[in-house]
N, C-alpha and C positions, 0 to 999 in steps of 0.2 A: 319392229318397232313402226308407228308412222311416221309421218313428216317432222312432224314438232318432236317426237322423243330423239329422231336420231338427229337432229341441228341440237338439243338440246347435249344428248350424248358426247358430240364434236367439241364441244364449247366444255364441257365435262375433264374429255379426253387431253386437248390444248390445255388448259389450265392447271391439271396434271402433270404434263410434260413438262410446262415453259411456266416460270414465274413473271414474266414480263405480259403473260395474254392478260387484261384487263376486260371485263365486261363492263359497258356504261348503258343508260337510257333510261327513256320514265318508265318508271314503275317496273324494272326489271329485276330491281333489289328480293326485298322482303315478299312482294307483291308475287314475284317471277314474271312478269311479262305479262300484258291482256291478251295473248295468246297460249301463256304459262311456259315458251320454250326456253327461259332461263329458271325455270323452277327448281329449287335447291340448289342451284347455284352459290347463292350468298352466305346460307348456313355452312355450307362445305368451305368455300373460301375468302369470307371474311367479308366484311363493309370495304373494305379497301381496293380488293379487287373486283367485287360488283357491289355496282352502290349505282344508285338512284341521280338524278340531273332534272334541275329546272326542267320548264315545257320553253326550251327553247334551240331548233335544231341549229341552227349554224353556231351557237356556244358547244355544241356538244361536240360538232365534228372539226371545229376550231381545237378543243380542245385536243381534240384525238390526236388531230396533228402535229400538236405540240408534243403531246406523250409518244410519239411516234417516232418524232427528229431524235427525241431523248431516250432512245431504246428499247420503247415499249411495244405489244402489240396489239392496241386497242381493238376490242370488237364493237362500236358504237352501236346499239339496236335507234332507229331511225321507227316510230310506234309504227305507222301505215305509209308506205311511198309516196301518199298523195301531200305528205309534212316534209318531203323531204327540199322542195322547191327552197326556203330560206335558207338551207345550206350548200348551195350551190354557188356563190361565190366560196364559200372554204373548200369546197370539193374543185373547183376549175381552177382559180387561182393559187391555192397553196398547192392539196393534197398533188394535184398532178403533175406540178409543176416540179416539185421541191427536188426532186435526185434531178433533175438536167438542167434549175438554174445554178444548186451547188454543187455541177461539178461531179457528182456524188457521194458529195460531202456526208450530206443529208439526206434522209430515204422517209418514205410513207408509209409504213407497212400495216396500214389501217383497213378493217376489213365492214365495211358498212353494211347490217342485214336490215331486212326489212320485206314485213308481207306488202304483195301487191297483186292487182288484179280483182276482175270482182265474183260475183255468183255465190256472196254471202247476203246480201241485204245492206251492204254496208253505205250506199248510196251515193254521191257525185264523189263527197271527200274521203271515200274509204274505198275506193273502186278501180284508179288509173293503173294505164301500164306505162308507166315514160323510161322504158330500157333504152328505146329507140335515142332519147337524150344523152345516156352515157356512153354508147356506142359514139355518139359522134365528137367525145371528148378524149385527145391522146392522154395519152399514160393514167387512163382508169382501164381497168379490166370491168365486163361486166358480167356475170355468172349467175343460171336460172337453172335449176334441178327440176328434176320429174318425178322421181324415185325417192323413198329413204334411205336407200343404199346408198344413190349419187350424191341426195343432198347434206349425207353426214362426210363422204370423202370428199368433195368439193369443198365444203366448208373448212376443211384443215388444212386442205391445200392451200386457202387462200389464208388463214391464218397464218400459214409459212411465207406467203408469198413477199418478197417485201417493197411491191408493187399495190398502190390502195386498188380494194377492189369492193363493187357494188352487188352486193348478194342477195336477187330479190326471190324471196318465197312466196311461191302460188297460193296464196292463202285458201283457194279454191279445195285444195286436196290436201290441206295439211292432217287431215284426219286420214288418210289412205286414201287412193283409187276409187273411184265409184263405176260401176256399170249400170249399164241401161241409157233410158236417152239424157244426152249432155246439151239438149236445148228445153230443158224443161226447169222447174226449180227445185235446187235440191232437197228438200219435203221427201220429193218421189224417188231419190236414188237411195240403192243400198249399199252402204257403207264396208267398205273392205278391212279388213282389220293392219293392212299395211305390206312391211315386206322383210323379206331376213337381212338383217343389219348386223354386221359385227361387234360385238361390246366393244375390242379394243380400239387400237390405231389403225389407220388404213388410210389410204389417197386415193381421190380419181385426179387424175392430170387436169389441169385447166388446158384448153385449150383440144380436147379430144372429143367426136362426135360418137354418139353410141348407134349402131343401128339395130333400131328395136325389133325390125322386121324387115328380114331381106325378102329384095320380090323383081322380078324383068318388065311388068308393064308402065308404071311410075315411078317416079319417087318424090316424096312429100318431104318435105323439110319445115319442123316445130321445134315447139319447145314449152318446157313449164305445162300448165293444164292442158293444155293442146296437143300434149305427145297423146293422152289418154282420150280427149274428144275423135282424133283421127282415127286410133285404136279401135274404140267401140264406131264408129263409121263405118270403115273398112267390114267391121265385121258383121253390121248392120247391112252396108249395100253390096256385099260381097255378090249375094243369089242374081241380083238386079243387072249385074253385069255379067254376068254367067261364071262367074269366081275372076275376084281382081286383082292381081300379083303385084302387092305395090309394096315397094320398098320406103319403108318409115324411116327417119333417121329424125333423132334427137338431138338437138344444136347441143344443148347442154350448155356450153359457155359461147355467147357471141363473140366476145372482144377476149381473149383472143378465139378467133374462129378456124374451124378444119377444112378449110376450102380443099386441102385432098379429098377426104371424106364426101364430099360435096360432089364434087368434080371428077372423081370416078363415081360413083354413082348414079349421074346426070347421065354422059357415056354411054353409061350401061344401057339405061330406059330409057333415053330420048325423048322424056317428059319430065315436066316440073310441076310442084305444086307447092305453093308455100301457106302457113298455115299461120297466122298469129292476132293475140283478143286486142293489140292496142290499136288504135287508130290506122286507117291508110297511108296517108298521106303524111309524109317521114317517115316512118315507120321502120322498122329493122326490115322489113320483107322486101323492100325496093332496095337496100342494097344489094340484100341476098338476091332478088331478078338480076341485077349489073352484073355481078360478079359472075355469076352461071352463063349469061349470055357474053358477057368477055370470054371466059373460057371453052365453054361447049357448046357455041353458037352452030357450028359445021354439024353438030350430034343430033340436033333438037330437030323433032317431028313434028312439033307443035310450039305456040307463044305458050311463054313461060304464065299460068294464071297463080293469082293471091285472092284468099279468102282471109278476111280480116275485123276487127271493128269498122263503124261506121265514123266516118270525121264528124261529130258532134259532139258536144259534152258528155259525159257520162250518164247515159238516160236510166235512170235510177229506175221507173215504173214500167220502162219496155228493155232492162238488162237481157233477158233470156233473148230478144228477137236480136239484140247490138252481139251475143257471143258468136262466133261460127260455131255453126254444127251442122248434122245430116243434109239439111236441106240445101243447105248454101254450098257445103262441099261437095257433095252428089253433084249437082248442077254446072261446077269447076271440071270435075272428074268429068262426064260427063262430053263438055269441048274438050278436053284434051285426049280423049281418048277416041270421039269421034270417028276421025284416019283411021 
């Protein structure tokens, strides 16, 4: 399966297992979603369990919070992460606080799915990476898969979780990981069909990072599309470094964060590079750098490096310069390894 198929399979599996699982959002019903992630679900489960909503993000999330409080498990889709901002009040003031405010009498088991990130020529209003905003909100979990297998398992775990979860789907790799140059437009890439994904139920627990590639020279922390960018870059630049033994860690969930895996890796390698697509200031990489410094200071052999998007509004015409790629990642690695 590719990631779209895996996400669709996760919702299908959970709707079959639990009649309280509801899918809702703009065009998710008959049309099957703008990226086809919900294709076929309405035909299979009916219009009362998979239904279209008006174009009102605050209404979508507000209704989902109410549904969750009364025992349902809604999976609302926000068509693009850029459109989620009108719903912030419902997410921050209602969903995130409901269990605490009611002393556990009510919960908010909603899973908000949304495509995020650039790379599909979507322009300023279809390409943002706002994950850092949600990691700051106590009471909300933030999940970002990088593979079809993880996408299905993490989505199932999110739907089963009793707390609200923001499930960001990196649309640049919706149709499979790509090989070649990650600093060039998509038309130059060769698409990969995806990965092995079990057809039935399984879960990938939240809060568990994955070691994509073990190594001893440097720890690279990344998530989503950047996992593939980093892996491709290490393959490309390895000969230039005389062989680069980098440990690549896919965080998978930002909240809860697998800080134990990060700490163990950095203490082993002594060096840390953080890569994410979102803008630099206030990005989640700043939190990662602080945590590494607090826990691994006496093991560090070089200052922590970050490679991120730039502090600009999303630059539609220059998005391929905006994305972290081999040139900027290579420059950061040279600084880390110069000693």
